[in-house]
Predicted model as a PDB file, atoms N, CA, C, CB and O in Angstrom, pLDDT in the B-factor column:
MODEL        1                                                                  
ATOM      1  N   UNK A   1       0.834  -1.180   0.000  1.00 58.00           N  
ATOM      2  CA  UNK A   1       0.000   0.000   0.000  1.00 58.00           C  
ATOM      3  C   UNK A   1       0.879   1.244   0.000  1.00 58.00           C  
ATOM      4  CB  UNK A   1      -0.949  -0.002   1.209  1.00 58.00           C  
ATOM      5  O   UNK A   1       1.863   1.309   0.737  1.00 58.00           O  
ATOM      6  N   UNK A   2       0.541   2.204  -0.800  1.00 67.00           N  
ATOM      7  CA  UNK A   2       1.354   3.402  -0.964  1.00 67.00           C  
ATOM      8  C   UNK A   2       0.919   4.495   0.007  1.00 67.00           C  
ATOM      9  CB  UNK A   2       1.269   3.909  -2.403  1.00 67.00           C  
ATOM     10  O   UNK A   2      -0.263   4.624   0.328  1.00 67.00           O  
ATOM     11  N   UNK A   3       1.885   5.274   0.466  1.00 84.00           N  
ATOM     12  CA  UNK A   3       1.599   6.430   1.309  1.00 84.00           C  
ATOM     13  C   UNK A   3       1.586   7.709   0.485  1.00 84.00           C  
ATOM     14  CB  UNK A   3       2.627   6.540   2.439  1.00 84.00           C  
ATOM     15  O   UNK A   3       1.652   8.808   1.035  1.00 84.00           O  
ATOM     16  N   UNK A   4       1.503   7.567  -0.827  1.00 93.00           N  
ATOM     17  CA  UNK A   4       1.524   8.725  -1.703  1.00 93.00           C  
ATOM     18  C   UNK A   4       0.273   9.569  -1.490  1.00 93.00           C  
ATOM     19  CB  UNK A   4       1.637   8.290  -3.170  1.00 93.00           C  
ATOM     20  O   UNK A   4      -0.844   9.051  -1.463  1.00 93.00           O  
ATOM     21  N   UNK A   5       0.474  10.867  -1.340  1.00 95.00           N  
ATOM     22  CA  UNK A   5      -0.649  11.781  -1.151  1.00 95.00           C  
ATOM     23  C   UNK A   5      -1.248  12.125  -2.513  1.00 95.00           C  
ATOM     24  CB  UNK A   5      -0.199  13.070  -0.402  1.00 95.00           C  
ATOM     25  O   UNK A   5      -0.535  12.335  -3.494  1.00 95.00           O  
ATOM     26  N   UNK A   6      -2.570  12.177  -2.540  1.00 97.00           N  
ATOM     27  CA  UNK A   6      -3.281  12.486  -3.781  1.00 97.00           C  
ATOM     28  C   UNK A   6      -3.884  13.879  -3.648  1.00 97.00           C  
ATOM     29  CB  UNK A   6      -4.390  11.417  -4.089  1.00 97.00           C  
ATOM     30  O   UNK A   6      -4.669  14.153  -2.741  1.00 97.00           O  
ATOM     31  N   UNK A   7      -3.496  14.748  -4.576  1.00 98.00           N  
ATOM     32  CA  UNK A   7      -3.995  16.121  -4.589  1.00 98.00           C  
ATOM     33  C   UNK A   7      -4.953  16.313  -5.756  1.00 98.00           C  
ATOM     34  CB  UNK A   7      -2.827  17.129  -4.676  1.00 98.00           C  
ATOM     35  O   UNK A   7      -4.756  15.763  -6.840  1.00 98.00           O  
ATOM     36  N   UNK A   8      -5.993  17.104  -5.515  1.00 98.00           N  
ATOM     37  CA  UNK A   8      -6.969  17.456  -6.544  1.00 98.00           C  
ATOM     38  C   UNK A   8      -6.814  18.940  -6.877  1.00 98.00           C  
ATOM     39  CB  UNK A   8      -8.429  17.136  -6.073  1.00 98.00           C  
ATOM     40  O   UNK A   8      -6.583  19.760  -5.988  1.00 98.00           O  
ATOM     41  N   UNK A   9      -6.940  19.278  -8.148  1.00 98.00           N  
ATOM     42  CA  UNK A   9      -6.994  20.695  -8.501  1.00 98.00           C  
ATOM     43  C   UNK A   9      -8.408  21.198  -8.219  1.00 98.00           C  
ATOM     44  CB  UNK A   9      -6.597  20.929 -10.006  1.00 98.00           C  
ATOM     45  O   UNK A   9      -9.269  20.417  -7.813  1.00 98.00           O  
ATOM     46  N   UNK A  10      -8.654  22.478  -8.426  1.00 98.00           N  
ATOM     47  CA  UNK A  10      -9.953  23.067  -8.107  1.00 98.00           C  
ATOM     48  C   UNK A  10     -11.082  22.410  -8.882  1.00 98.00           C  
ATOM     49  CB  UNK A  10      -9.937  24.553  -8.392  1.00 98.00           C  
ATOM     50  O   UNK A  10     -12.148  22.149  -8.324  1.00 98.00           O  
ATOM     51  N   UNK A  11     -10.861  22.142 -10.149  1.00 98.00           N  
ATOM     52  CA  UNK A  11     -11.910  21.560 -10.987  1.00 98.00           C  
ATOM     53  C   UNK A  11     -12.280  20.155 -10.530  1.00 98.00           C  
ATOM     54  CB  UNK A  11     -11.465  21.530 -12.444  1.00 98.00           C  
ATOM     55  O   UNK A  11     -13.460  19.818 -10.436  1.00 98.00           O  
ATOM     56  N   UNK A  12     -11.271  19.336 -10.247  1.00 98.00           N  
ATOM     57  CA  UNK A  12     -11.521  17.956  -9.826  1.00 98.00           C  
ATOM     58  C   UNK A  12     -12.150  17.908  -8.431  1.00 98.00           C  
ATOM     59  CB  UNK A  12     -10.214  17.149  -9.843  1.00 98.00           C  
ATOM     60  O   UNK A  12     -12.993  17.056  -8.152  1.00 98.00           O  
ATOM     61  N   UNK A  13     -11.734  18.827  -7.562  1.00 98.00           N  
ATOM     62  CA  UNK A  13     -12.324  18.882  -6.226  1.00 98.00           C  
ATOM     63  C   UNK A  13     -13.801  19.258  -6.325  1.00 98.00           C  
ATOM     64  CB  UNK A  13     -11.566  19.894  -5.334  1.00 98.00           C  
ATOM     65  O   UNK A  13     -14.642  18.631  -5.680  1.00 98.00           O  
ATOM     66  N   UNK A  14     -14.120  20.264  -7.119  1.00 98.00           N  
ATOM     67  CA  UNK A  14     -15.509  20.695  -7.287  1.00 98.00           C  
ATOM     68  C   UNK A  14     -16.359  19.561  -7.846  1.00 98.00           C  
ATOM     69  CB  UNK A  14     -15.586  21.923  -8.213  1.00 98.00           C  
ATOM     70  O   UNK A  14     -17.497  19.360  -7.422  1.00 98.00           O  
ATOM     71  N   UNK A  15     -15.805  18.828  -8.791  1.00 98.00           N  
ATOM     72  CA  UNK A  15     -16.504  17.682  -9.380  1.00 98.00           C  
ATOM     73  C   UNK A  15     -16.759  16.611  -8.326  1.00 98.00           C  
ATOM     74  CB  UNK A  15     -15.691  17.093 -10.551  1.00 98.00           C  
ATOM     75  O   UNK A  15     -17.850  16.045  -8.255  1.00 98.00           O  
ATOM     76  N   UNK A  16     -15.758  16.341  -7.517  1.00 97.00           N  
ATOM     77  CA  UNK A  16     -15.879  15.325  -6.467  1.00 97.00           C  
ATOM     78  C   UNK A  16     -16.943  15.711  -5.442  1.00 97.00           C  
ATOM     79  CB  UNK A  16     -14.530  15.119  -5.767  1.00 97.00           C  
ATOM     80  O   UNK A  16     -17.627  14.847  -4.894  1.00 97.00           O  
ATOM     81  N   UNK A  17     -17.079  17.012  -5.188  1.00 97.00           N  
ATOM     82  CA  UNK A  17     -18.046  17.491  -4.196  1.00 97.00           C  
ATOM     83  C   UNK A  17     -19.435  17.666  -4.816  1.00 97.00           C  
ATOM     84  CB  UNK A  17     -17.570  18.820  -3.586  1.00 97.00           C  
ATOM     85  O   UNK A  17     -20.111  18.665  -4.571  1.00 97.00           O  
ATOM     86  N   UNK A  18     -19.839  16.712  -5.596  1.00 95.00           N  
ATOM     87  CA  UNK A  18     -21.194  16.708  -6.131  1.00 95.00           C  
ATOM     88  C   UNK A  18     -21.390  17.566  -7.353  1.00 95.00           C  
ATOM     89  CB  UNK A  18     -22.128  17.145  -5.095  1.00 95.00           C  
ATOM     90  O   UNK A  18     -22.524  17.858  -7.733  1.00 95.00           O  
ATOM     91  N   UNK A  19     -20.294  17.979  -7.978  1.00 95.00           N  
ATOM     92  CA  UNK A  19     -20.412  18.771  -9.194  1.00 95.00           C  
ATOM     93  C   UNK A  19     -20.732  20.236  -8.947  1.00 95.00           C  
ATOM     94  CB  UNK A  19     -21.458  18.186 -10.065  1.00 95.00           C  
ATOM     95  O   UNK A  19     -21.341  20.897  -9.788  1.00 95.00           O  
ATOM     96  N   UNK A  20     -20.317  20.745  -7.783  1.00 97.00           N  
ATOM     97  CA  UNK A  20     -20.500  22.181  -7.533  1.00 97.00           C  
ATOM     98  C   UNK A  20     -19.630  22.958  -8.516  1.00 97.00           C  
ATOM     99  CB  UNK A  20     -20.140  22.554  -6.049  1.00 97.00           C  
ATOM    100  O   UNK A  20     -18.737  22.391  -9.144  1.00 97.00           O  
ATOM    101  N   UNK A  21     -19.888  24.232  -8.643  1.00 98.00           N  
ATOM    102  CA  UNK A  21     -19.068  25.030  -9.552  1.00 98.00           C  
ATOM    103  C   UNK A  21     -17.735  25.380  -8.884  1.00 98.00           C  
ATOM    104  CB  UNK A  21     -19.819  26.319  -9.977  1.00 98.00           C  
ATOM    105  O   UNK A  21     -17.630  25.427  -7.659  1.00 98.00           O  
ATOM    106  N   UNK A  22     -16.741  25.619  -9.705  1.00 98.00           N  
ATOM    107  CA  UNK A  22     -15.436  26.046  -9.193  1.00 98.00           C  
ATOM    108  C   UNK A  22     -15.587  27.388  -8.487  1.00 98.00           C  
ATOM    109  CB  UNK A  22     -14.390  26.145 -10.341  1.00 98.00           C  
ATOM    110  O   UNK A  22     -14.901  27.647  -7.499  1.00 98.00           O  
ATOM    111  N   UNK A  23     -16.464  28.229  -8.978  1.00 98.00           N  
ATOM    112  CA  UNK A  23     -16.708  29.538  -8.344  1.00 98.00           C  
ATOM    113  C   UNK A  23     -17.236  29.349  -6.916  1.00 98.00           C  
ATOM    114  CB  UNK A  23     -17.719  30.375  -9.185  1.00 98.00           C  
ATOM    115  O   UNK A  23     -16.837  30.076  -6.007  1.00 98.00           O  
ATOM    116  N   UNK A  24     -18.129  28.380  -6.719  1.00 98.00           N  
ATOM    117  CA  UNK A  24     -18.628  28.091  -5.369  1.00 98.00           C  
ATOM    118  C   UNK A  24     -17.487  27.625  -4.480  1.00 98.00           C  
ATOM    119  CB  UNK A  24     -19.745  27.023  -5.411  1.00 98.00           C  
ATOM    120  O   UNK A  24     -17.377  28.066  -3.335  1.00 98.00           O  
ATOM    121  N   UNK A  25     -16.649  26.754  -4.980  1.00 98.00           N  
ATOM    122  CA  UNK A  25     -15.494  26.272  -4.217  1.00 98.00           C  
ATOM    123  C   UNK A  25     -14.568  27.431  -3.861  1.00 98.00           C  
ATOM    124  CB  UNK A  25     -14.724  25.201  -5.016  1.00 98.00           C  
ATOM    125  O   UNK A  25     -14.077  27.511  -2.735  1.00 98.00           O  
ATOM    126  N   UNK A  26     -14.329  28.321  -4.811  1.00 98.00           N  
ATOM    127  CA  UNK A  26     -13.484  29.501  -4.557  1.00 98.00           C  
ATOM    128  C   UNK A  26     -14.107  30.396  -3.489  1.00 98.00           C  
ATOM    129  CB  UNK A  26     -13.270  30.306  -5.859  1.00 98.00           C  
ATOM    130  O   UNK A  26     -13.401  30.925  -2.631  1.00 98.00           O  
ATOM    131  N   UNK A  27     -15.422  30.564  -3.541  1.00 98.00           N  
ATOM    132  CA  UNK A  27     -16.122  31.391  -2.558  1.00 98.00           C  
ATOM    133  C   UNK A  27     -16.003  30.771  -1.170  1.00 98.00           C  
ATOM    134  CB  UNK A  27     -17.608  31.560  -2.945  1.00 98.00           C  
ATOM    135  O   UNK A  27     -15.746  31.472  -0.191  1.00 98.00           O  
ATOM    136  N   UNK A  28     -16.192  29.456  -1.089  1.00 98.00           N  
ATOM    137  CA  UNK A  28     -16.039  28.781   0.197  1.00 98.00           C  
ATOM    138  C   UNK A  28     -14.638  29.015   0.754  1.00 98.00           C  
ATOM    139  CB  UNK A  28     -16.316  27.271   0.056  1.00 98.00           C  
ATOM    140  O   UNK A  28     -14.479  29.308   1.939  1.00 98.00           O  
ATOM    141  N   UNK A  29     -13.623  28.885  -0.101  1.00 97.00           N  
ATOM    142  CA  UNK A  29     -12.241  29.056   0.346  1.00 97.00           C  
ATOM    143  C   UNK A  29     -12.029  30.473   0.857  1.00 97.00           C  
ATOM    144  CB  UNK A  29     -11.252  28.743  -0.796  1.00 97.00           C  
ATOM    145  O   UNK A  29     -11.396  30.669   1.894  1.00 97.00           O  
ATOM    146  N   UNK A  30     -12.549  31.455   0.143  1.00 97.00           N  
ATOM    147  CA  UNK A  30     -12.422  32.862   0.537  1.00 97.00           C  
ATOM    148  C   UNK A  30     -13.082  33.117   1.899  1.00 97.00           C  
ATOM    149  CB  UNK A  30     -13.051  33.777  -0.536  1.00 97.00           C  
ATOM    150  O   UNK A  30     -12.576  33.892   2.711  1.00 97.00           O  
ATOM    151  N   UNK A  31     -14.219  32.450   2.133  1.00 98.00           N  
ATOM    152  CA  UNK A  31     -14.961  32.640   3.381  1.00 98.00           C  
ATOM    153  C   UNK A  31     -14.460  31.749   4.522  1.00 98.00           C  
ATOM    154  CB  UNK A  31     -16.428  32.370   3.142  1.00 98.00           C  
ATOM    155  O   UNK A  31     -14.955  31.844   5.645  1.00 98.00           O  
ATOM    156  N   UNK A  32     -13.478  30.883   4.238  1.00 96.00           N  
ATOM    157  CA  UNK A  32     -12.969  29.981   5.261  1.00 96.00           C  
ATOM    158  C   UNK A  32     -13.846  28.755   5.445  1.00 96.00           C  
ATOM    159  CB  UNK A  32     -12.841  30.709   6.568  1.00 96.00           C  
ATOM    160  O   UNK A  32     -13.788  28.098   6.484  1.00 96.00           O  
ATOM    161  N   UNK A  33     -14.656  28.443   4.445  1.00 96.00           N  
ATOM    162  CA  UNK A  33     -15.530  27.277   4.468  1.00 96.00           C  
ATOM    163  C   UNK A  33     -14.951  26.221   3.524  1.00 96.00           C  
ATOM    164  CB  UNK A  33     -16.994  27.658   4.060  1.00 96.00           C  
ATOM    165  O   UNK A  33     -13.907  26.434   2.908  1.00 96.00           O  
ATOM    166  N   UNK A  34     -15.631  25.091   3.418  1.00 97.00           N  
ATOM    167  CA  UNK A  34     -15.187  24.058   2.493  1.00 97.00           C  
ATOM    168  C   UNK A  34     -14.002  23.282   3.023  1.00 97.00           C  
ATOM    169  CB  UNK A  34     -14.837  24.667   1.169  1.00 97.00           C  
ATOM    170  O   UNK A  34     -13.576  23.488   4.159  1.00 97.00           O  
ATOM    171  N   UNK A  35     -13.466  22.385   2.199  1.00 98.00           N  
ATOM    172  CA  UNK A  35     -12.342  21.562   2.648  1.00 98.00           C  
ATOM    173  C   UNK A  35     -11.054  22.380   2.800  1.00 98.00           C  
ATOM    174  CB  UNK A  35     -12.114  20.414   1.668  1.00 98.00           C  
ATOM    175  O   UNK A  35     -10.871  23.411   2.153  1.00 98.00           O  
ATOM    176  N   UNK A  36     -10.173  21.890   3.672  1.00 98.00           N  
ATOM    177  CA  UNK A  36      -8.852  22.513   3.802  1.00 98.00           C  
ATOM    178  C   UNK A  36      -8.136  22.427   2.463  1.00 98.00           C  
ATOM    179  CB  UNK A  36      -8.010  21.828   4.926  1.00 98.00           C  
ATOM    180  O   UNK A  36      -8.420  21.543   1.655  1.00 98.00           O  
ATOM    181  N   UNK A  37      -7.212  23.344   2.233  1.00 98.00           N  
ATOM    182  CA  UNK A  37      -6.483  23.373   0.967  1.00 98.00           C  
ATOM    183  C   UNK A  37      -5.027  23.700   1.192  1.00 98.00           C  
ATOM    184  CB  UNK A  37      -7.102  24.384   0.012  1.00 98.00           C  
ATOM    185  O   UNK A  37      -4.632  24.149   2.268  1.00 98.00           O  
ATOM    186  N   UNK A  38      -4.241  23.470   0.171  1.00 97.00           N  
ATOM    187  CA  UNK A  38      -2.814  23.786   0.179  1.00 97.00           C  
ATOM    188  C   UNK A  38      -2.548  24.748  -0.969  1.00 97.00           C  
ATOM    189  CB  UNK A  38      -1.931  22.490   0.054  1.00 97.00           C  
ATOM    190  O   UNK A  38      -3.185  24.673  -2.020  1.00 97.00           O  
ATOM    191  N   UNK A  39      -1.607  25.643  -0.757  1.00 97.00           N  
ATOM    192  CA  UNK A  39      -1.245  26.594  -1.808  1.00 97.00           C  
ATOM    193  C   UNK A  39       0.227  26.389  -2.133  1.00 97.00           C  
ATOM    194  CB  UNK A  39      -1.531  28.078  -1.371  1.00 97.00           C  
ATOM    195  O   UNK A  39       1.095  26.531  -1.272  1.00 97.00           O  
ATOM    196  N   UNK A  40       0.493  26.053  -3.396  1.00 96.00           N  
ATOM    197  CA  UNK A  40       1.854  25.874  -3.896  1.00 96.00           C  
ATOM    198  C   UNK A  40       2.089  26.969  -4.924  1.00 96.00           C  
ATOM    199  CB  UNK A  40       2.073  24.434  -4.517  1.00 96.00           C  
ATOM    200  O   UNK A  40       1.675  26.843  -6.076  1.00 96.00           O  
ATOM    201  N   UNK A  41       2.749  28.039  -4.510  1.00 97.00           N  
ATOM    202  CA  UNK A  41       2.859  29.202  -5.405  1.00 97.00           C  
ATOM    203  C   UNK A  41       1.463  29.766  -5.615  1.00 97.00           C  
ATOM    204  CB  UNK A  41       3.525  28.816  -6.782  1.00 97.00           C  
ATOM    205  O   UNK A  41       0.787  30.139  -4.656  1.00 97.00           O  
ATOM    206  N   UNK A  42       1.033  29.829  -6.866  1.00 96.00           N  
ATOM    207  CA  UNK A  42      -0.319  30.294  -7.172  1.00 96.00           C  
ATOM    208  C   UNK A  42      -1.324  29.155  -7.308  1.00 96.00           C  
ATOM    209  CB  UNK A  42      -0.304  31.103  -8.443  1.00 96.00           C  
ATOM    210  O   UNK A  42      -2.513  29.396  -7.515  1.00 96.00           O  
ATOM    211  N   UNK A  43      -0.854  27.923  -7.193  1.00 97.00           N  
ATOM    212  CA  UNK A  43      -1.712  26.761  -7.403  1.00 97.00           C  
ATOM    213  C   UNK A  43      -2.406  26.356  -6.100  1.00 97.00           C  
ATOM    214  CB  UNK A  43      -0.891  25.583  -7.958  1.00 97.00           C  
ATOM    215  O   UNK A  43      -1.761  26.190  -5.065  1.00 97.00           O  
ATOM    216  N   UNK A  44      -3.722  26.201  -6.171  1.00 98.00           N  
ATOM    217  CA  UNK A  44      -4.531  25.714  -5.052  1.00 98.00           C  
ATOM    218  C   UNK A  44      -4.745  24.218  -5.266  1.00 98.00           C  
ATOM    219  CB  UNK A  44      -5.909  26.486  -4.946  1.00 98.00           C  
ATOM    220  O   UNK A  44      -5.160  23.797  -6.345  1.00 98.00           O  
ATOM    221  N   UNK A  45      -4.462  23.417  -4.240  1.00 98.00           N  
ATOM    222  CA  UNK A  45      -4.646  21.974  -4.325  1.00 98.00           C  
ATOM    223  C   UNK A  45      -5.348  21.489  -3.059  1.00 98.00           C  
ATOM    224  CB  UNK A  45      -3.282  21.245  -4.519  1.00 98.00           C  
ATOM    225  O   UNK A  45      -5.147  22.013  -1.964  1.00 98.00           O  
ATOM    226  N   UNK A  46      -6.179  20.467  -3.256  1.00 98.00           N  
ATOM    227  CA  UNK A  46      -6.938  19.868  -2.164  1.00 98.00           C  
ATOM    228  C   UNK A  46      -6.468  18.435  -1.972  1.00 98.00           C  
ATOM    229  CB  UNK A  46      -8.468  19.917  -2.447  1.00 98.00           C  
ATOM    230  O   UNK A  46      -6.499  17.631  -2.904  1.00 98.00           O  
ATOM    231  N   UNK A  47      -6.037  18.123  -0.766  1.00 98.00           N  
ATOM    232  CA  UNK A  47      -5.586  16.781  -0.439  1.00 98.00           C  
ATOM    233  C   UNK A  47      -6.809  15.878  -0.321  1.00 98.00           C  
ATOM    234  CB  UNK A  47      -4.749  16.770   0.878  1.00 98.00           C  
ATOM    235  O   UNK A  47      -7.795  16.242   0.319  1.00 98.00           O  
ATOM    236  N   UNK A  48      -6.743  14.705  -0.938  1.00 97.00           N  
ATOM    237  CA  UNK A  48      -7.892  13.806  -0.949  1.00 97.00           C  
ATOM    238  C   UNK A  48      -8.416  13.527   0.457  1.00 97.00           C  
ATOM    239  CB  UNK A  48      -7.523  12.503  -1.628  1.00 97.00           C  
ATOM    240  O   UNK A  48      -9.628  13.504   0.669  1.00 97.00           O  
ATOM    241  N   UNK A  49      -7.530  13.318   1.408  1.00 97.00           N  
ATOM    242  CA  UNK A  49      -7.991  13.015   2.768  1.00 97.00           C  
ATOM    243  C   UNK A  49      -8.732  14.200   3.389  1.00 97.00           C  
ATOM    244  CB  UNK A  49      -6.804  12.623   3.655  1.00 97.00           C  
ATOM    245  O   UNK A  49      -9.626  14.000   4.211  1.00 97.00           O  
ATOM    246  N   UNK A  50      -8.376  15.430   3.010  1.00 98.00           N  
ATOM    247  CA  UNK A  50      -9.103  16.607   3.503  1.00 98.00           C  
ATOM    248  C   UNK A  50     -10.489  16.706   2.869  1.00 98.00           C  
ATOM    249  CB  UNK A  50      -8.304  17.888   3.217  1.00 98.00           C  
ATOM    250  O   UNK A  50     -11.441  17.138   3.519  1.00 98.00           O  
ATOM    251  N   UNK A  51     -10.600  16.312   1.616  1.00 98.00           N  
ATOM    252  CA  UNK A  51     -11.906  16.298   0.950  1.00 98.00           C  
ATOM    253  C   UNK A  51     -12.807  15.273   1.629  1.00 98.00           C  
ATOM    254  CB  UNK A  51     -11.757  15.978  -0.569  1.00 98.00           C  
ATOM    255  O   UNK A  51     -13.980  15.541   1.887  1.00 98.00           O  
ATOM    256  N   UNK A  52     -12.252  14.098   1.917  1.00 97.00           N  
ATOM    257  CA  UNK A  52     -13.025  13.047   2.581  1.00 97.00           C  
ATOM    258  C   UNK A  52     -13.489  13.524   3.962  1.00 97.00           C  
ATOM    259  CB  UNK A  52     -12.183  11.748   2.710  1.00 97.00           C  
ATOM    260  O   UNK A  52     -14.644  13.312   4.332  1.00 97.00           O  
ATOM    261  N   UNK A  53     -12.602  14.162   4.723  1.00 97.00           N  
ATOM    262  CA  UNK A  53     -12.972  14.680   6.045  1.00 97.00           C  
ATOM    263  C   UNK A  53     -14.096  15.701   5.920  1.00 97.00           C  
ATOM    264  CB  UNK A  53     -11.751  15.316   6.745  1.00 97.00           C  
ATOM    265  O   UNK A  53     -15.021  15.705   6.732  1.00 97.00           O  
ATOM    266  N   UNK A  54     -14.024  16.562   4.916  1.00 97.00           N  
ATOM    267  CA  UNK A  54     -15.071  17.558   4.712  1.00 97.00           C  
ATOM    268  C   UNK A  54     -16.396  16.876   4.361  1.00 97.00           C  
ATOM    269  CB  UNK A  54     -14.665  18.549   3.601  1.00 97.00           C  
ATOM    270  O   UNK A  54     -17.445  17.230   4.898  1.00 97.00           O  
ATOM    271  N   UNK A  55     -16.336  15.904   3.462  1.00 96.00           N  
ATOM    272  CA  UNK A  55     -17.549  15.173   3.080  1.00 96.00           C  
ATOM    273  C   UNK A  55     -18.182  14.510   4.306  1.00 96.00           C  
ATOM    274  CB  UNK A  55     -17.225  14.108   2.003  1.00 96.00           C  
ATOM    275  O   UNK A  55     -19.398  14.570   4.489  1.00 96.00           O  
ATOM    276  N   UNK A  56     -17.366  13.887   5.132  1.00 96.00           N  
ATOM    277  CA  UNK A  56     -17.876  13.217   6.331  1.00 96.00           C  
ATOM    278  C   UNK A  56     -18.469  14.208   7.323  1.00 96.00           C  
ATOM    279  CB  UNK A  56     -16.766  12.419   7.001  1.00 96.00           C  
ATOM    280  O   UNK A  56     -19.420  13.884   8.034  1.00 96.00           O  
ATOM    281  N   UNK A  57     -17.911  15.415   7.373  1.00 95.00           N  
ATOM    282  CA  UNK A  57     -18.432  16.422   8.307  1.00 95.00           C  
ATOM    283  C   UNK A  57     -19.815  16.930   7.886  1.00 95.00           C  
ATOM    284  CB  UNK A  57     -17.457  17.601   8.409  1.00 95.00           C  
ATOM    285  O   UNK A  57     -20.531  17.522   8.694  1.00 95.00           O  
ATOM    286  N   UNK A  58     -20.186  16.702   6.635  1.00 94.00           N  
ATOM    287  CA  UNK A  58     -21.477  17.162   6.132  1.00 94.00           C  
ATOM    288  C   UNK A  58     -22.553  16.075   6.158  1.00 94.00           C  
ATOM    289  CB  UNK A  58     -21.318  17.677   4.726  1.00 94.00           C  
ATOM    290  O   UNK A  58     -23.683  16.291   5.721  1.00 94.00           O  
ATOM    291  N   UNK A  59     -22.184  14.916   6.672  1.00 93.00           N  
ATOM    292  CA  UNK A  59     -23.144  13.805   6.739  1.00 93.00           C  
ATOM    293  C   UNK A  59     -24.254  14.147   7.715  1.00 93.00           C  
ATOM    294  CB  UNK A  59     -22.443  12.486   7.160  1.00 93.00           C  
ATOM    295  O   UNK A  59     -23.993  14.610   8.826  1.00 93.00           O  
ATOM    296  N   UNK A  60     -25.482  13.921   7.305  1.00 93.00           N  
ATOM    297  CA  UNK A  60     -26.645  14.155   8.143  1.00 93.00           C  
ATOM    298  C   UNK A  60     -27.266  12.808   8.472  1.00 93.00           C  
ATOM    299  CB  UNK A  60     -27.674  15.096   7.443  1.00 93.00           C  
ATOM    300  O   UNK A  60     -27.574  12.021   7.577  1.00 93.00           O  
ATOM    301  N   UNK A  61     -27.446  12.549   9.756  1.00 91.00           N  
ATOM    302  CA  UNK A  61     -28.101  11.320  10.166  1.00 91.00           C  
ATOM    303  C   UNK A  61     -29.469  11.666  10.735  1.00 91.00           C  
ATOM    304  CB  UNK A  61     -27.243  10.545  11.203  1.00 91.00           C  
ATOM    305  O   UNK A  61     -29.649  12.690  11.394  1.00 91.00           O  
ATOM    306  N   UNK A  62     -30.421  10.793  10.467  1.00 87.00           N  
ATOM    307  CA  UNK A  62     -31.780  11.016  10.964  1.00 87.00           C  
ATOM    308  C   UNK A  62     -32.127   9.950  11.980  1.00 87.00           C  
ATOM    309  CB  UNK A  62     -32.805  11.014   9.809  1.00 87.00           C  
ATOM    310  O   UNK A  62     -31.828   8.771  11.794  1.00 87.00           O  
ATOM    311  N   UNK A  63     -32.757  10.376  13.049  1.00 81.00           N  
ATOM    312  CA  UNK A  63     -33.231   9.421  14.057  1.00 81.00           C  
ATOM    313  C   UNK A  63     -34.584   8.890  13.610  1.00 81.00           C  
ATOM    314  CB  UNK A  63     -33.328  10.085  15.477  1.00 81.00           C  
ATOM    315  O   UNK A  63     -35.440   9.647  13.150  1.00 81.00           O  
ATOM    316  N   UNK A  64     -34.767   7.590  13.749  1.00 66.00           N  
ATOM    317  CA  UNK A  64     -36.056   6.977  13.375  1.00 66.00           C  
ATOM    318  C   UNK A  64     -36.912   6.744  14.594  1.00 66.00           C  
ATOM    319  CB  UNK A  64     -35.838   5.652  12.635  1.00 66.00           C  
ATOM    320  O   UNK A  64     -38.027   6.237  14.478  1.00 66.00           O  
TER     321      UNK A  64                                                      
ENDMDL                                                                          
END                                                                             
């Protein structure tokens, strides 16, 4: 099993998050919302494990 980190660009991250627009993702980042991100120079990248953590934080459970 590899320990290689997988990074997503803005477009791929937006697609993974249910097909939201890149503009929505950018707005979330500006407001301090959405998944954590990394900045390499001018490039914004999202670590796959951070996307998964964000997705899990949005899970809604219903009591029956």
